[in-house]
N, C-alpha and C positions, 0 to 999 in steps of 0.2 A: 049495659047494666052498670048502674053506680055501685061503688064500693060499699055502701049503706046496703044497698039490696044483696049483693054478694054475700056479706057477712049475715043477713037474716036468713038467705038460704042455706049457708053452712049449718047456721044453729038448727034449723028444722030438719037437715039430713043427716048430721051427725051427733053423734053422743061427746058429750063435753065432761070432761073429768077434772074434779079439784085436784089440788096438790095432794091431799090426804089420800085420796084413792089412788094416784099415781105411786105415792110412796108405800104404799099397801102391797100394790102390785109388783113393785120392784124389790121390796124386803129392806128399804133404807128408809133415812127419817124424812119428815116433810122439809126440813131446812135445806137437806142436800137438794131436794128436787126444787126448792125455790132458787139455788145457786145454777143448777143445770139451765134454769129459765133465764136467770140474770145474765149469764155468760153466753146466751144465744145457743146452747147445745139443745135443747129441747123446746121447739116451738109452742108458745101460748098466747092466748087471747086475753088482755086484761080488762077487767070488769072493775072499776075504781082501784079498790084495794085487793081484789081477788084475781089470782091468775085461775084459766081454765085451758085443760089440754084438749086438744080434738083428738079423739080415739084414734084415728087414723095416722095422725102424725104421731102418736105415740108409738104406735106399731112400726113405723118408719125409723124412729129413734132405736127402737130395739133391735130391728135389722141391722144398722149402721155401726150399732157399736156392740154388737154380739162377739163375744171373744175377746173384748176388750175390758180392760180395767176401768171402770167409770169414775174411781178416785184419780188415777193418772191422767185421763182424758180431761176431767174438770181442771185439775192443777195446770196442764196445759194451757188450757184456755184462759185461765188466771192469769199465767206468766206472759200470754201475749198480750194482754190489755193494758 
């Protein structure tokens, strides 16, 4: 299976969320969601100028960082780059 076919299957089988939806669910602003994506903490698929987050990967993100201060995690990622 090619990467293109895999991406199409992913889109067909999974719900994709915009950064605004992710920000509402997390109770943070969309800018912070974009930074989480930019620094590789929250996986996303880029569609030209728009990022989409796969619902299951959002769940994985929440499990990974439950109990941690996301602001601290983001600052550490920024410092590491």
